[in-house]
C-alpha positions as CSV (number, residue, x, y, z in Angstrom):
1,X,-0.6,81.6,2.0
2,X,-2.1,78.2,1.4
3,X,1.3,77.0,0.1
4,X,2.9,78.0,3.3
5,X,0.4,76.1,5.4
6,X,0.7,73.0,3.3
7,X,4.5,73.1,3.4
8,X,4.4,73.4,7.2
9,X,1.9,70.6,7.5
10,X,4.1,68.3,5.4
11,X,7.1,69.1,7.6
12,X,5.0,68.3,10.7
13,X,3.7,65.1,9.1
14,X,7.2,64.0,8.2
15,X,8.5,64.6,11.7
16,X,5.5,62.7,13.1
17,X,5.9,59.8,10.6
18,X,9.6,59.7,11.3
19,X,9.1,59.5,15.1
20,X,6.1,57.2,14.8
21,X,8.0,55.0,12.2
22,X,11.0,54.6,14.5
23,X,8.7,53.7,17.4
24,X,6.8,51.2,15.2
25,X,10.0,49.7,13.9
26,X,11.4,49.3,17.4
27,X,8.1,47.6,18.6
28,X,8.4,45.1,15.7
29,X,12.1,44.4,16.6
30,X,11.1,43.8,20.3
31,X,8.3,41.5,19.2
32,X,10.7,39.5,17.0
33,X,13.2,39.1,19.9
34,X,10.4,37.9,22.2
35,X,9.1,35.4,19.6
36,X,12.6,33.9,19.2
37,X,13.1,33.7,23.0
38,X,9.8,31.8,23.5
39,X,9.8,29.7,20.3
40,X,10.1,26.0,20.6
41,X,12.8,24.3,18.7
42,X,12.1,22.2,15.6
43,X,11.4,18.5,16.3
44,X,14.4,16.3,16.2
45,X,15.0,14.7,12.8
46,X,14.4,10.9,13.1
47,X,15.7,8.5,10.5
48,X,12.7,7.1,8.6
49,X,13.1,3.5,7.6
50,X,11.8,2.9,4.1
51,X,9.0,0.3,4.0
52,X,7.7,-2.2,1.4
53,X,4.0,-2.8,1.2
54,X,1.9,-5.7,-0.1
55,X,-1.3,-7.6,0.4
56,X,-1.0,-10.3,3.1
57,X,-2.8,-13.6,2.9
58,X,-2.7,-17.1,4.3
59,X,-2.3,-20.3,2.3
60,X,-0.9,-23.8,3.1
61,X,-0.6,-22.8,6.7
62,X,1.9,-20.1,5.9
63,X,1.7,-16.3,5.6
64,X,2.3,-14.8,2.2
65,X,2.4,-11.2,0.9
66,X,1.8,-10.2,-2.7
67,X,3.2,-6.9,-4.1
68,X,0.6,-4.2,-4.3
69,X,0.9,-3.7,-8.0
70,X,0.2,-7.4,-8.7
71,X,-3.2,-7.7,-7.0
72,X,-6.0,-5.4,-8.4
73,X,-8.6,-6.1,-5.6
74,X,-9.8,-8.5,-2.9
75,X,-13.3,-9.9,-2.6
76,X,-15.3,-12.2,-0.5
77,X,-15.9,-15.5,-2.5
78,X,-18.7,-14.7,-4.9
79,X,-21.1,-17.4,-6.1
80,X,-19.6,-19.3,-9.0
81,X,-20.7,-21.8,-11.6
82,X,-18.6,-25.0,-11.9
83,X,-17.2,-25.7,-15.3
84,X,-16.9,-29.2,-16.8
85,X,-13.6,-30.4,-18.4
86,X,-11.2,-28.1,-16.5
87,X,-8.3,-28.8,-14.1
88,X,-9.3,-29.6,-10.5
89,X,-8.0,-26.3,-9.2
90,X,-10.3,-24.3,-11.4
91,X,-13.4,-23.9,-9.2
92,X,-15.6,-22.2,-11.8
93,X,-16.5,-18.8,-13.1
94,X,-18.2,-15.9,-11.2
95,X,-20.0,-12.8,-12.4
96,X,-18.2,-9.8,-10.8
97,X,-19.8,-6.5,-11.8
98,X,-20.7,-7.9,-15.2
99,X,-17.3,-9.5,-15.9
100,X,-16.7,-13.2,-15.9
101,X,-14.0,-14.1,-13.4
102,X,-12.4,-17.5,-13.4
103,X,-12.0,-18.7,-9.8
104,X,-8.8,-20.8,-9.2
105,X,-8.1,-22.5,-5.9
106,X,-4.5,-21.6,-5.3
107,X,-4.0,-24.3,-2.6
108,X,-5.2,-27.1,-4.9
109,X,-3.0,-25.7,-7.7
110,X,0.0,-25.9,-5.3
111,X,-0.8,-29.5,-4.4
112,X,-2.8,-29.1,-1.2
113,X,-6.3,-28.0,-0.2
114,X,-7.9,-25.1,1.7
115,X,-8.1,-25.7,5.4
116,X,-10.1,-22.6,6.5
117,X,-13.9,-22.3,6.6
118,X,-15.5,-20.8,3.5
119,X,-16.5,-17.7,5.4
120,X,-12.9,-16.7,5.9
121,X,-11.8,-17.5,2.4
122,X,-11.2,-14.6,0.0
123,X,-10.4,-14.0,-3.7
124,X,-7.3,-12.0,-4.8
125,X,-8.0,-10.7,-8.3
126,X,-5.2,-10.6,-10.9
127,X,-5.6,-8.4,-13.9
128,X,-2.6,-8.6,-16.1
129,X,-2.9,-7.8,-19.8
130,X,-5.4,-10.3,-21.1
131,X,-5.5,-12.3,-17.9
132,X,-8.4,-11.6,-15.5
133,X,-8.6,-14.3,-12.8
134,X,-9.3,-14.8,-9.1
135,X,-7.1,-16.7,-6.7
136,X,-8.9,-18.4,-3.9
137,X,-6.9,-18.1,-0.6
138,X,-7.6,-19.1,3.0
139,X,-7.6,-15.6,4.5
140,X,-6.6,-12.1,3.6
141,X,-4.9,-9.8,6.1
142,X,-5.1,-6.6,4.1
143,X,-2.2,-4.3,3.4
144,X,1.0,-5.1,5.2
145,X,4.1,-2.9,5.6
146,X,7.6,-4.2,6.3
147,X,10.9,-2.4,6.8
148,X,13.0,-3.1,3.7
149,X,15.9,-4.2,5.8
150,X,13.8,-7.1,7.1
151,X,13.9,-8.8,3.7
152,X,15.8,-12.0,3.3
153,X,15.8,-15.5,1.8
154,X,12.9,-17.7,2.5
155,X,14.0,-20.5,4.8
156,X,11.4,-23.1,4.1
157,X,8.7,-22.2,1.6
158,X,6.4,-24.9,0.4
159,X,8.0,-26.8,-2.5
160,X,5.2,-26.2,-5.1
161,X,5.2,-22.4,-4.2
162,X,8.9,-21.9,-4.6
163,X,8.8,-20.9,-8.3
164,X,6.5,-18.0,-7.2
165,X,8.3,-16.9,-4.0
166,X,10.9,-14.0,-4.2
167,X,12.2,-14.2,-0.6
168,X,10.5,-13.1,2.6
169,X,10.1,-10.4,5.2
170,X,10.4,-11.2,8.9
171,X,8.2,-9.1,11.2
172,X,7.5,-9.8,14.8
173,X,8.9,-13.4,14.5
174,X,6.6,-14.2,11.6
175,X,8.0,-15.0,8.1
176,X,5.9,-13.5,5.3
177,X,6.8,-15.2,2.0
178,X,6.7,-12.7,-1.0
179,X,4.4,-14.4,-3.5
180,X,4.4,-13.1,-7.1
181,X,1.0,-13.5,-8.8
182,X,2.6,-11.9,-11.9
183,X,5.0,-14.9,-12.1
184,X,2.1,-17.3,-11.6
185,X,0.3,-15.6,-14.5
186,X,3.2,-16.3,-16.8
187,X,3.4,-20.0,-15.9
188,X,2.2,-22.3,-18.7
189,X,0.8,-24.8,-16.3
190,X,-1.4,-22.2,-14.7
191,X,-2.5,-20.8,-18.0
192,X,-3.5,-24.3,-19.2
193,X,-6.8,-24.6,-17.3
194,X,-8.3,-27.2,-19.6
195,X,-8.6,-30.7,-18.1
196,X,-6.4,-33.6,-19.2
């Protein structure tokens, strides 16, 4: 007798599940249709222009930008100790977090002088293999981003800076000369800091 009851209960449960399953499935279909009807479209695809990034700085009355991978950090000018018997563009040596950092005045190296107040001047640190040195510049503008299609030849870069300039980016009517500290670090004249 219990087998008959359980067989009947299974038949009733199957009929209920079948009817309930159809209703549930139909409700899900209706919900999917409503979602599609009220869904917003995907945003329009916009062409993204690739950008080149570097560290912007001012020197010799011009704006320069150094590739990100060639400047390891930027600092306010730390106190430094002058050294005897060195080139005029070597300002001295500073202790930066326990490391001795030679401080080089880039403007004097390039045949001019710094024109900005000391409070605005900054150090760009180059760290390339055995070379660890700081370049004293007039101002630092931080990270700059330029559309790659705005790159061109530098119209009038300062003559002494030309060996280290790789072209320029033009942005909002300003020419940013691409300065290569890595190329400067390979220059024999720069590496020869001893006085004449």
